[in-house]
C-alpha positions in Angstrom: 23.2 14.2 40.8 19.9 15.5 39.6 19.7 13.5 36.3 19.4 10.1 38.1 15.9 10.9 39.2 14.7 12.1 35.8 12.2 9.9 33.9 14.3 10.3 30.8 17.3 8.8 32.6 15.2 5.8 33.7 13.8 5.2 30.3 17.2 5.4 28.6 18.6 2.9 31.1 15.6 0.6 30.6 16.1 0.8 26.8 19.9 0.1 27.2 19.1 -3.0 29.2 16.7 -4.2 26.5 19.2 -3.4 23.8 21.9 -5.4 25.5 19.6 -8.4 25.4 18.7 -7.8 21.8 22.3 -7.3 20.5 23.5 -10.4 22.4 21.2 -12.4 20.2 22.2 -10.8 16.9 24.2 -12.8 14.3 27.9 -12.3 14.7 28.2 -10.2 11.6 25.8 -7.6 13.1 26.6 -7.9 16.8 29.9 -6.2 16.6 29.0 -3.5 14.1 25.4 -2.4 14.1 24.6 -3.9 17.6 27.6 -2.3 19.2 27.0 1.1 17.5 23.4 1.1 18.9 24.7 0.3 22.4 27.3 3.0 22.1 24.8 5.6 20.9 22.5 4.8 23.8 25.4 5.4 26.2 26.1 8.6 24.4 22.6 9.8 25.1 23.0 9.0 28.8 26.3 10.9 28.8 24.7 14.0 27.3 21.9 13.8 29.9 24.5 13.5 32.6 26.1 16.8 31.5 22.8 18.6 31.3 21.9 21.6 33.4 23.2 25.0 34.0 23.8 27.6 31.3 24.5 25.0 28.7 21.1 23.3 29.0 19.6 24.5 25.7 22.6 23.4 23.7 22.7 20.0 25.5 19.0 19.4 24.9 19.3 20.2 21.3 22.3 17.9 21.0 20.4 15.2 22.8 17.6 15.5 20.3 19.9 15.3 17.3 21.7 12.3 18.6 18.4 10.6 19.5 17.3 11.1 15.8 20.5 9.4 14.6 20.0 6.6 17.2 16.5 6.0 15.9 17.9 5.6 12.4 20.1 2.8 13.6 17.2 1.1 15.4 15.1 1.4 12.2 17.8 -0.2 10.2 18.0 -3.1 12.7 14.2 -3.5 12.3 14.3 -3.3 8.5 16.9 -6.1 8.4 14.5 -8.2 10.4 17.2 -9.2 12.9 14.8 -9.1 15.8 11.4 -10.5 16.5 8.2 -8.4 16.2 7.7 -8.6 19.9 11.2 -7.2 20.6 10.6 -4.5 18.0 7.4 -3.5 19.7 9.1 -3.3 23.0 11.9 -1.1 21.6 9.4 1.2 19.8 7.3 1.7 22.9 10.5 2.9 24.7 11.6 5.0 21.8 8.2 6.8 21.6 8.3 7.5 25.3 11.8 8.9 25.2 11.0 11.0 22.1 8.1 12.6 23.9 10.2 13.4 26.9 12.9 15.0 24.8 10.3 16.9 22.9 8.9 18.4 26.1 12.4 19.4 27.1 12.9 21.1 23.8 9.7 23.1 24.3 10.7 24.1 27.8 14.2 25.3 27.4 
């Protein structure tokens, strides 16, 4: 499957691993709501990427971009609630910026 070798796939998986670590340490009241929602949305991004290619590519890349924007809102809320350390927040932001750049390149090229 072509998507497994894409840098975007690798970055989304790396972010997912980091988010599992982060959400595991959240207070119980956030772990099963906001934390689980963030994890699910990361999985959804990977699912969309898996479906990519063919004649639907433009539609899927646009959907990926829109879902990524929604995902970033959840992450921002997690940061605004100060539920994670500044170090973890920096790690997440580095990954999000890299993923956003890759999605932006895809949008320009399809």
